[in-house]
ROKETI-609744 format. One line per 8 residues: for each residue x, y, z of N, C-alpha, C. Coordinates in steps of 0.1 Angstrom, whole numbers, plus 5000, padded with zeros to 4 digits. Layout:
BEGIN
X Y Z X Y Z X Y Z; ...;
//
This chain:
BEGIN
7385 6139 3654 7386 6135 3640 7374 6142 3633; 7376 6148 3622 7365 6154 3614 7366 6149 3600; 7354 6149 3593 7354 6146 3578 7358 6158 3571; 7360 6157 3558 7364 6168 3549 7355 6179 3549; 7342 6177 3552 7332 6188 3553 7330 6193 3567; 7339 6190 3576 7339 6195 3590 7328 6190 3598; 7321 6180 3596 7311 6174 3604 7318 6165 3614; 7314 6165 3627 7320 6157 3637 7317 6142 3633;
7327 6134 3636 7325 6119 3633 7320 6113 3646; 7310 6104 3646 7304 6098 3657 7315 6090 3664; 7317 6091 3677 7327 6083 3685 7326 6068 3682; 7314 6063 3680 7313 6049 3677 7320 6045 3663; 7318 6054 3654 7324 6052 3641 7340 6053 3642; 7345 6062 3650 7359 6063 3653 7364 6051 3659; 7357 6046 3669 7361 6033 3676 7362 6022 3666; 7351 6021 3658 7351 6009 3648 7363 6010 3638;
7365 6023 3634 7377 6025 3625 7390 6021 3631; 7391 6025 3644 7404 6022 3651 7405 6006 3652; 7394 5999 3655 7394 5985 3657 7398 5978 3644; 7392 5983 3633 7395 5977 3620 7410 5980 3616; 7415 5992 3618 7428 5995 3615 7438 5987 3624; 7435 5985 3636 7443 5976 3644 7444 5962 3638; 7433 5957 3633 7433 5943 3627 7442 5944 3615; 7440 5954 3607 7449 5956 3595 7463 5956 3598;
7467 5964 3609 7481 5964 3613 7486 5951 3617; 7478 5943 3624 7482 5929 3628 7483 5920 3616; 7474 5921 3606 7476 5913 3594 7488 5917 3587; 7491 5930 3586 7503 5934 3579 7515 5929 3585; 7516 5929 3598 7527 5923 3606 7529 5908 3603; 7517 5901 3603 7518 5887 3600 7523 5884 3586; 7518 5892 3576 7523 5890 3563 7538 5893 3562; 7544 5903 3568 7558 5905 3568 7566 5893 3574;
7560 5888 3585 7567 5877 3591 7566 5864 3583; 7555 5862 3576 7553 5851 3567 7563 5852 3556; 7564 5864 3550 7573 5866 3539 7588 5864 3543; 7591 5868 3555 7605 5866 3561 7608 5851 3561; 7598 5843 3567 7600 5829 3568 7601 5823 3554; 7593 5828 3544 7593 5822 3531 7607 5824 3524; 7612 5836 3526 7626 5839 3521 7636 5832 3528; 7635 5829 3540 7645 5820 3547 7645 5807 3540;
7634 5801 3536 7633 5788 3529 7639 5790 3515; 7635 5800 3508 7640 5801 3495 7655 5804 3494; 7661 5810 3505 7675 5811 3505 7681 5798 3506; 7676 5789 3514 7681 5775 3515 7680 5768 3502; 7669 5770 3495 7667 5764 3481 7678 5770 3472; 7681 5783 3473 7692 5788 3465 7705 5782 3467; 7709 5780 3480 7721 5773 3483 7722 5759 3478; 7711 5752 3479 7710 5738 3474 7712 5738 3459;
7705 5747 3452 7706 5748 3438 7720 5751 3434; 7727 5761 3441 7740 5765 3437 7750 5754 3440; 7748 5747 3450 7758 5736 3454 7757 5724 3444; 7746 5723 3437 7744 5712 3428 7742 5716 3413; 7747 5729 3410 7747 5735 3398 7734 5734 3391; 7723 5737 3398 7710 5738 3392 7707 5752 3389; 7699 5755 3379 7697 5769 3375 7688 5777 3386; 7691 5790 3387 7683 5798 3397 7668 5798 3395;
7664 5798 3382 7649 5798 3379 7645 5783 3375; 7632 5781 3378 7626 5768 3375 7612 5772 3369; 7611 5775 3356 7599 5779 3349 7587 5769 3352; 7590 5756 3352 7579 5747 3354 7573 5748 3368; 7582 5749 3378 7577 5751 3392 7570 5764 3393; 7575 5775 3387 7569 5788 3388 7555 5787 3382; 7553 5781 3370 7540 5780 3364 7530 5772 3373; 7535 5761 3379 7527 5753 3389 7522 5762 3400;
7532 5770 3406 7529 5778 3417 7519 5789 3414; 7520 5795 3402 7511 5805 3397 7497 5800 3396; 7496 5788 3390 7483 5781 3388 7477 5778 3402; 7485 5773 3411 7480 5769 3424 7475 5782 3432; 7484 5793 3431 7480 5805 3438 7467 5811 3433; 7466 5811 3419 7453 5816 3413 7441 5809 3418; 7443 5796 3419 7431 5787 3424 7429 5791 3439; 7439 5792 3447 7437 5796 3461 7430 5809 3462;
7434 5819 3454 7429 5832 3454 7414 5832 3451; 7411 5824 3440 7396 5823 3436 7388 5818 3448; 7393 5807 3454 7386 5801 3466 7384 5810 3477; 7395 5819 3479 7394 5829 3490 7387 5842 3486; 7382 5843 3474 7375 5855 3469 7384 5867 3468; 7396 5864 3463 7407 5874 3461 7409 5874 3446; 7411 5885 3440 7414 5886 3426 7426 5878 3422; 7424 5868 3414 7435 5859 3410 7446 5867 3402;
7442 5877 3395 7452 5885 3388 7461 5892 3398; 7456 5897 3408 7464 5904 3419 7473 5894 3425; 7468 5882 3428 7476 5871 3435 7487 5868 3426; 7485 5867 3413 7495 5863 3403 7506 5874 3403; 7501 5886 3402 7511 5898 3402 7520 5897 3415; 7514 5894 3426 7522 5894 3438 7532 5883 3438; 7527 5871 3434 7537 5859 3433 7547 5862 3423; 7544 5868 3411 7555 5871 3401 7565 5880 3407;
7561 5890 3415 7570 5899 3422 7579 5891 3431; 7574 5882 3440 7581 5874 3449 7591 5865 3441; 7586 5858 3431 7594 5849 3423 7606 5857 3417; 7604 5868 3412 7615 5876 3406 7625 5879 3417; 7621 5882 3429 7631 5885 3440 7638 5872 3444; 7631 5861 3444 7638 5848 3448 7648 5845 3437; 7645 5846 3424 7654 5844 3414 7667 5853 3415; 7664 5866 3418 7675 5874 3420 7685 5869 3432;
7679 5865 3442 7686 5860 3453 7694 5847 3449; 7687 5839 3442 7694 5826 3438 7705 5829 3428; 7703 5839 3419 7715 5843 3410 7727 5848 3419; 7724 5856 3429 7735 5861 3437 7742 5850 3445; 7734 5841 3450 7740 5829 3457 7748 5821 3448; 7743 5818 3435 7751 5811 3425 7764 5818 3422; 7763 5831 3420 7775 5839 3418 7785 5838 3429; 7781 5839 3442 7789 5838 3454 7795 5824 3455;
7788 5814 3451 7793 5800 3452 7803 5798 3442; 7801 5803 3430 7810 5801 3419 7824 5808 3420; 7824 5819 3428 7836 5827 3430 7838 5829 3445; 7841 5818 3452 7843 5820 3467 7855 5829 3470; 7854 5836 3481 7865 5845 3486 7866 5858 3479; 7857 5861 3470 7857 5874 3464 7848 5883 3470;
//
């Protein structure tokens, strides 16, 4: 491995970089698995809502979750605006799933 100006990189630096990247890869895998579990739960919520004619979106719950996540982010020294953007992305996907479930429940067999 060389830098952009063709100086050899110290093997200890390469080893530390590899160690850190392995940790990043492990964290990414954990995030993906946690999101998969989260979406399994939200799918169940979607079916429950559809079966009881509840709306796919719940703005009050969403606002509570955003406030909660912003606080968690602040405590974790993570940018709360980033955390909110991430949660908004996830919420939009969950609502899309809930709308699809509601549509499928309303028109069985199609």
